C-alpha positions as CSV (number, residue, x, y, z in Angstrom):
1,M,-8.0,-4.9,-7.0
2,S,-9.3,-7.2,-4.3
3,I,-7.8,-6.5,-0.9
4,K,-7.7,-9.9,1.2
5,K,-8.7,-9.0,4.7
6,R,-6.5,-10.1,7.7
7,L,-6.1,-8.9,11.3
8,L,-2.4,-8.5,11.6
9,T,-0.3,-6.4,13.9
10,L,-0.3,-3.2,14.9
11,A,2.6,-1.2,14.3
12,A,3.4,2.2,15.6
13,A,6.6,2.1,17.9
14,S,6.6,5.8,19.5
15,A,4.2,6.1,22.5
16,L,1.1,8.0,21.8
17,L,-1.6,9.4,24.3
18,A,-2.8,7.1,27.3
19,T,-5.7,8.7,28.0
20,A,-9.4,8.8,26.0
21,V,-11.0,12.2,25.1
22,T,-13.7,13.1,26.4
23,G,-17.2,12.8,24.2
24,C,-15.1,10.0,22.1
25,G,-17.4,8.3,19.2
26,S,-18.3,9.6,16.0
27,T,-20.5,13.0,17.0
28,G,-23.8,14.2,15.8
29,T,-24.1,17.3,13.6
30,G,-25.2,19.3,16.1
31,G,-23.9,21.2,19.0
32,S,-20.4,23.2,17.8
33,T,-18.0,23.7,20.1
34,N,-16.2,25.5,17.4
35,S,-18.5,27.7,15.6
36,N,-16.9,29.5,12.5
37,D,-19.4,32.5,13.0
38,A,-19.2,33.3,8.9
39,G,-21.0,36.3,8.0
40,E,-23.0,36.8,5.2
41,G,-20.6,36.4,1.8
42,E,-17.6,35.7,4.2
43,K,-16.1,32.1,3.9
44,I,-16.2,29.4,6.0
45,K,-12.7,28.6,7.4
46,I,-11.6,24.8,7.9
47,Q,-7.9,23.3,8.8
48,Y,-6.4,20.5,7.1
49,W,-3.8,18.7,9.7
50,H,-1.4,16.4,7.8
51,I,2.0,15.0,8.8
52,N,3.6,15.5,5.2
53,S,6.8,17.3,5.5
54,E,8.3,19.4,2.8
55,N,10.0,16.5,1.5
56,Q,7.2,13.5,2.3
57,G,4.6,15.5,0.4
58,G,4.0,19.0,2.0
59,A,4.5,20.5,-1.5
60,A,1.5,18.9,-2.9
61,V,-0.7,18.9,-0.1
62,Q,0.2,23.1,-0.3
63,E,-0.9,23.0,-4.1
64,F,-3.9,21.5,-3.4
65,I,-5.2,24.1,-0.7
66,D,-3.5,26.4,-2.7
67,T,-5.7,25.4,-6.0
68,F,-8.4,24.8,-4.0
69,N,-8.9,28.1,-2.5
70,A,-8.4,29.9,-5.7
71,S,-11.0,28.0,-7.0
72,Q,-14.2,28.7,-5.3
73,D,-15.1,31.7,-2.9
74,A,-16.9,30.1,-0.2
75,I,-14.1,27.9,1.5
76,E,-10.9,28.5,2.5
77,V,-8.5,26.0,3.9
78,E,-5.5,26.4,6.4
79,G,-2.9,23.3,6.1
80,R,-1.6,22.9,9.6
81,F,1.8,19.9,9.9
82,N,2.3,18.1,12.5
83,S,5.6,15.9,13.0
84,S,4.1,12.8,13.3
85,Y,0.3,10.8,13.4
86,D,1.2,10.0,16.9
87,E,1.7,13.9,17.6
88,L,-1.3,14.6,15.4
89,L,-3.3,12.7,18.0
90,K,-1.7,14.5,20.9
91,N,-2.3,17.8,19.0
92,L,-6.1,17.2,18.1
93,Q,-6.6,15.9,21.7
94,A,-5.7,19.2,23.4
95,D,-7.0,21.6,20.7
96,T,-10.4,19.9,21.0
97,A,-10.7,20.5,24.9
98,A,-9.9,24.2,24.3
99,G,-12.7,24.0,22.0
100,N,-10.7,24.7,18.6
101,A,-10.8,21.4,16.8
102,P,-9.8,21.2,13.4
103,S,-11.9,20.4,10.4
104,I,-10.0,17.5,8.8
105,V,-7.5,15.4,10.1
106,Q,-4.8,12.9,8.4
107,V,-5.4,9.3,10.6
108,S,-3.2,6.6,10.3
109,W,-4.6,2.5,9.3
110,S,-3.1,1.5,12.4
111,N,-5.0,4.2,14.7
112,I,-8.3,2.6,13.1
113,E,-10.1,1.1,16.4
114,Y,-8.4,3.6,18.5
115,F,-9.3,7.0,16.9
116,P,-13.5,6.0,16.8
117,A,-13.0,5.1,19.8
118,N,-11.4,8.1,21.4
119,F,-12.0,11.3,19.8
120,A,-15.1,13.3,18.3
121,Y,-15.4,13.2,14.8
122,V,-18.8,12.5,12.4
123,S,-18.3,9.5,9.6
124,P,-18.7,10.6,5.9
125,D,-21.2,8.3,5.8
126,E,-23.5,10.8,8.0
127,I,-22.1,13.7,6.3
128,V,-23.7,12.2,2.8
129,S,-27.1,10.7,4.2
130,E,-27.2,14.9,6.0
131,Y,-26.1,17.6,3.8
132,F,-25.4,15.6,0.2
133,P,-27.8,13.0,-0.6
134,E,-26.4,13.8,-4.4
135,D,-23.5,11.9,-3.3
136,A,-24.8,8.8,-2.5
137,D,-22.6,6.9,-4.3
138,F,-19.4,9.3,-4.3
139,L,-17.8,6.5,-2.3
140,T,-17.9,3.4,-3.9
141,N,-18.0,5.4,-7.0
142,T,-14.4,6.3,-5.9
143,F,-13.1,3.5,-4.0
144,D,-13.1,-0.7,-4.1
145,E,-15.0,-1.7,-1.6
146,S,-11.3,-3.5,-0.2
147,I,-10.0,0.2,0.1
148,L,-13.3,1.4,1.9
149,D,-13.0,-1.4,4.3
150,L,-9.7,-0.3,5.7
151,A,-11.3,2.9,6.9
152,R,-13.6,0.8,8.8
153,N,-13.3,-0.3,12.2
154,S,-14.2,-3.8,13.8
155,E,-17.8,-2.6,14.0
156,G,-17.8,-1.4,10.7
157,T,-17.9,2.2,11.2
158,L,-16.9,4.0,8.3
159,A,-14.5,6.7,10.1
160,G,-13.3,9.0,7.2
161,V,-12.5,8.7,3.8
162,P,-9.2,6.5,2.3
163,Y,-6.2,8.9,1.4
164,S,-2.7,7.4,1.6
165,V,-1.8,3.9,1.0
166,S,1.7,2.6,1.2
167,N,3.0,-1.1,1.2
168,P,6.8,-2.2,1.9
169,V,8.8,-3.4,-1.0
170,L,12.4,-4.5,-1.5
171,F,14.6,-2.1,-2.6
172,Y,18.2,-3.4,-3.5
173,N,21.6,-2.0,-4.6
174,A,21.9,-4.2,-8.2
175,D,25.8,-2.6,-8.4
176,L,26.3,-4.9,-5.0
177,L,24.8,-7.8,-6.1
178,R,26.4,-7.8,-9.2
179,E,29.7,-7.6,-7.4
180,A,28.5,-10.3,-5.4
181,G,27.8,-12.6,-8.2
182,L,23.7,-12.2,-7.6
183,P,21.4,-11.9,-10.5
184,E,20.7,-8.1,-11.0
185,E,17.0,-9.1,-10.8
186,G,16.9,-9.3,-7.3
187,P,15.7,-12.6,-4.9
188,K,12.2,-13.9,-6.1
189,D,10.8,-15.1,-2.5
190,W,12.2,-15.3,1.1
191,E,14.3,-18.2,0.5
192,E,16.8,-16.4,-2.1
193,F,16.1,-13.0,0.0
194,V,18.2,-15.0,3.0
195,S,20.3,-16.7,0.6
196,F,21.2,-13.3,-1.4
197,A,21.8,-11.4,2.0
198,K,24.4,-13.9,3.2
199,T,26.3,-14.3,0.1
200,V,27.0,-10.1,-0.1
201,K,28.0,-9.9,3.3
202,E,30.4,-13.4,2.4
203,R,31.9,-12.0,-0.6
204,T,32.2,-8.3,0.0
205,G,31.3,-7.6,3.9
206,K,28.9,-5.1,3.5
207,Y,25.2,-6.4,5.0
208,G,23.0,-8.3,2.9
209,T,20.1,-6.5,4.1
210,Y,17.8,-4.5,6.6
211,L,14.0,-4.4,7.2
212,Q,12.4,-1.3,8.4
213,E,12.4,-1.0,12.2
214,G,11.4,1.5,14.8
215,D,7.8,0.1,14.0
216,T,6.1,-3.1,13.4
217,W,4.8,-2.6,10.3
218,V,7.6,-4.8,8.6
219,L,7.5,-7.3,11.4
220,Q,4.0,-8.2,10.7
221,A,5.1,-8.5,7.0
222,V,7.5,-11.0,8.0
223,L,5.3,-12.7,10.2
224,E,2.0,-13.2,8.5
225,S,3.7,-13.6,5.1
226,G,5.5,-16.6,6.9
227,G,2.0,-17.7,7.5
228,A,0.9,-16.2,11.0
229,S,-2.1,-15.0,12.0
230,M,-1.3,-11.8,14.6
231,L,-4.9,-11.3,15.6
232,T,-7.6,-14.0,15.5
233,R,-11.4,-12.9,15.6
234,N,-14.4,-15.0,16.4
235,G,-17.4,-13.0,16.6
236,E,-16.4,-10.5,19.5
237,S,-13.7,-12.0,20.9
238,A,-10.1,-11.7,19.7
239,E,-7.1,-13.7,20.0
240,A,-3.6,-13.1,20.0
241,S,-2.4,-15.6,18.2
242,F,1.4,-14.9,16.5
243,A,3.0,-16.9,18.0
244,S,2.1,-19.8,16.2
245,E,4.5,-22.5,15.1
246,K,4.6,-20.6,11.7
247,G,5.2,-17.4,13.2
248,K,7.8,-18.8,15.2
249,A,9.5,-19.6,12.2
250,A,9.2,-16.8,10.6
251,M,10.7,-14.8,13.1
252,Q,13.5,-17.1,14.0
253,S,14.0,-17.1,9.8
254,Y,14.6,-13.1,10.7
255,A,16.8,-13.3,13.7
256,D,19.3,-16.0,12.1
257,M,20.6,-13.3,9.7
258,V,20.9,-10.8,12.0
259,L,22.5,-13.2,14.8
260,Q,24.1,-16.2,12.8
261,D,25.1,-15.0,9.5
262,E,25.1,-11.5,10.5
263,S,23.8,-10.5,6.9
264,A,21.5,-8.1,8.0
265,V,21.4,-5.1,10.5
266,H,19.4,-4.3,13.5
267,L,18.9,-0.8,13.6
268,T,15.7,0.7,15.3
269,N,15.9,3.8,13.9
270,L,14.8,3.8,10.2
271,D,16.6,6.5,9.3
272,D,19.8,5.1,10.3
273,G,18.7,2.0,8.4
274,L,17.6,3.6,5.1
275,K,21.2,6.3,5.2
276,A,23.3,3.0,5.3
277,F,21.3,1.7,2.2
278,N,21.5,4.8,0.4
279,D,25.4,5.1,1.1
280,G,25.6,1.7,-0.4
281,Q,26.7,-0.2,2.7
282,V,23.7,-2.8,2.4
283,A,22.7,-4.2,-0.3
284,M,18.6,-4.3,0.3
285,C,16.4,-2.7,2.2
286,I,12.9,-3.2,3.2
287,C,10.9,-0.8,3.6
288,S,8.1,2.1,2.5
289,I,7.4,2.8,-1.2
290,A,6.9,5.8,0.1
291,K,10.8,6.1,0.4
292,A,11.2,5.7,-2.5
293,T,11.9,9.5,-3.3
294,N,14.5,9.9,-0.9
295,I,16.1,6.7,-2.3
296,I,16.4,8.0,-6.1
297,N,17.5,11.3,-4.5
298,S,20.3,9.8,-2.3
299,A,21.5,6.8,-3.7
300,H,24.7,6.7,-6.0
301,F,24.4,3.4,-7.3
302,D,22.0,1.3,-9.7
303,V,18.8,1.0,-7.4
304,R,16.0,-1.2,-8.3
305,S,12.7,-2.7,-6.4
306,T,10.9,-5.7,-6.4
307,T,8.0,-7.0,-4.5
308,F,7.8,-8.0,-0.9
309,P,9.7,-11.8,-0.9
310,A,7.4,-14.6,-0.4
311,F,7.9,-17.9,1.8
312,A,7.5,-20.7,0.3
313,G,3.7,-22.0,0.3
314,E,2.5,-19.3,1.8
315,E,0.6,-16.0,-0.1
316,R,2.2,-12.3,0.5
317,A,0.8,-10.5,2.9
318,V,1.7,-6.9,2.8
319,P,0.0,-4.2,5.6
320,A,-1.2,-1.1,4.3
321,G,0.3,1.9,5.6
322,G,-0.6,5.9,5.1
323,C,-3.9,7.0,6.2
324,Y,-7.7,8.2,5.8
325,L,-9.2,11.4,6.0
326,A,-11.3,11.9,9.2
327,I,-13.9,14.7,9.7
328,T,-13.1,16.4,12.9
329,A,-15.1,19.7,12.3
330,Q,-17.5,20.5,15.6
331,D,-19.4,23.0,13.7
332,T,-22.3,22.0,10.4
333,E,-20.6,24.4,8.4
334,E,-17.0,23.2,8.8
335,Q,-18.3,19.5,8.1
336,K,-20.0,20.4,5.1
337,A,-16.8,22.5,3.9
338,A,-14.6,19.6,4.8
339,W,-16.5,17.4,2.6
340,E,-16.0,19.1,-0.3
341,F,-12.3,19.8,0.6
342,I,-11.9,15.8,0.4
343,K,-13.9,15.6,-2.8
344,F,-11.8,18.0,-4.4
345,L,-8.5,15.7,-2.8
346,C,-10.0,12.0,-4.5
347,S,-10.7,13.8,-8.1
348,D,-8.6,11.7,-10.2
349,D,-5.9,14.2,-11.5
350,N,-5.5,15.4,-7.9
351,A,-5.3,11.6,-6.7
352,A,-2.8,11.0,-9.4
353,K,-1.0,14.1,-8.0
354,W,-0.7,12.9,-4.6
355,V,0.9,9.7,-6.1
356,A,3.2,11.8,-7.6
357,G,4.2,13.9,-4.7
358,T,4.2,11.0,-2.3
359,G,5.1,7.8,-3.3
360,Y,2.1,6.0,-2.5
361,V,0.1,4.1,-4.7
362,P,-3.5,5.2,-5.9
363,A,-6.1,4.4,-3.2
364,T,-8.8,5.9,-5.9
365,K,-10.0,3.8,-8.7
366,G,-9.8,6.9,-10.9
367,A,-6.1,7.7,-10.3
368,E,-5.2,5.5,-12.8
369,N,-7.4,6.9,-15.3
370,S,-5.2,10.2,-15.5
371,Q,-2.8,11.2,-17.8
372,I,-0.4,12.4,-14.7
373,L,-0.5,9.1,-13.2
374,K,0.6,7.2,-16.3
375,D,3.8,9.6,-16.8
376,Y,4.7,9.0,-13.5
377,L,4.8,5.8,-13.3
378,E,6.6,5.6,-16.6
379,Q,8.7,7.9,-14.9
380,N,9.8,6.2,-11.9
381,P,10.0,2.2,-12.6
382,L,10.4,1.8,-8.6
383,M,6.8,2.0,-7.9
384,Q,5.9,-0.8,-10.1
385,A,6.6,-3.2,-7.5
386,A,4.3,-1.3,-4.9
387,M,1.7,-1.2,-7.7
388,D,1.9,-5.1,-8.5
389,Q,1.5,-6.1,-5.4
390,R,-1.9,-4.2,-4.0
391,A,-4.1,-7.2,-4.2
392,D,-1.7,-8.7,-2.0
393,A,-2.4,-5.8,0.9
394,V,-4.0,-6.6,4.0
395,Q,-5.2,-4.3,7.1
396,W,-2.6,-2.9,9.8
397,T,-4.4,-4.7,12.9
398,A,-5.6,-2.7,15.5
399,W,-6.0,-4.0,18.6
400,P,-8.5,-4.1,20.9
401,G,-8.0,-3.1,24.6
402,S,-4.4,-1.7,25.4
403,A,-3.4,-1.0,21.8
404,L,-0.2,1.3,22.7
405,E,0.9,-1.0,25.1
406,I,0.5,-4.3,22.9
407,Q,2.5,-2.1,20.5
408,Q,5.3,-1.3,22.5
409,A,5.2,-5.3,23.7
410,L,6.0,-6.4,20.0
411,I,8.5,-3.7,20.1
412,D,10.2,-5.0,22.6
413,M,10.2,-8.7,21.9
414,R,11.6,-8.2,18.3
415,D,14.1,-6.0,20.0
416,Q,15.2,-9.1,22.4
417,I,15.1,-11.3,19.6
418,L,17.7,-9.6,17.6
419,G,19.2,-8.6,20.7
420,G,20.1,-11.8,21.5
421,T,18.6,-11.3,24.8
422,K,15.7,-13.7,24.5
423,D,15.0,-16.7,22.0
424,V,12.5,-17.1,19.8
425,D,10.1,-19.1,21.4
426,T,10.3,-17.6,25.4
427,A,10.1,-13.9,23.5
428,M,6.9,-14.5,21.2
429,E,5.5,-16.9,23.9
430,E,5.8,-14.3,26.6
431,C,4.8,-11.1,24.2
432,Q,1.3,-13.2,22.9
433,A,0.5,-13.9,26.5
434,K,0.7,-9.7,27.4
435,A,-0.9,-8.9,24.4
436,Q,-4.1,-11.1,25.5
437,S,-3.8,-9.8,29.2
438,L,-4.1,-6.2,27.6
439,M,-6.9,-6.8,25.1
440,G,-8.9,-7.1,27.9
């Protein structure tokens, strides 16, 4: 499906690393600092770094590795778990400096500008051109151009292969809505969402909603679905533009639910918000579709999902979460082995298994041809909301300049507003000015 490209706000709450890695940018295919030194008949060994815990795709990762390793005698893949995308990049910096770079790493969409500028990698375009001319059409045959564009930086460089794609949806407790005398189909738009939340609070005493915090991913969805444009590019220039009248109006509506109606709960830790929803203390929860499995396994009520609530007169805009796979191998043979493993992961059935194992939406064109995915969607109706709004996906904004500081400034802005320490106009104007200064 067509994905509307917009430049929005980058979401990543935790601090990453402020220093750059020596030898940044796309590497050439020679000059390895981590030679595999495999002798004749020996397997090429590669490491695949991921952030998938046991409860969030880890089992699927290991199944893929085991199946691939057993399918041939030339390559052996080893997985390594990292606790988060930020932690992965910290470890990547250290291991690369020590000459022990892994071969493949998962990189958050939110780092599509930061990663190519600060880490050594080789673009899949280079790998295919140099070593796999028979795969010249693989990427375009496997992915819609709009999905491939998610893995391109502002200079048009393809930094990796798209892999995990998620978007924020509205989960809701249909039992609690019925208790409040509300339609069990859930709210149809933002205005009804606000009204539902207020009614739940007034009639049940419980919170009407929680919107994912901890990062700025859902904040981005609120502001741009309200008509704002977080980052406006004009040629090579970029301007922070989220403090527009529409942006302020969207933020004010969000803040009023927290501060005025007291129908939305302000919790900076997503786990706390999910627990409150799963425990039946919150009627509606806006968070990643990738949390569907957690909710299904933890909630003891009639849980349903619907699309992110659109603002009247505006187009829904949901940032693409998830990651792409970057080839960071420094050795030529490892680079080629990494490409073979990535192609294996992108096969129709494996892409479908990845959806079933994580709750992400399909990144590849062919996944929907797999009976595995068809069966999964039939058995997991919560996924339909994310599937329905794939055409509303937008790029997770990667800020130029001091991206990490800008991310933190946006988090601080949200928390100041929802905490009641600054009004919307003041906090957003100050944050926008700071973001502009940090873009350089």
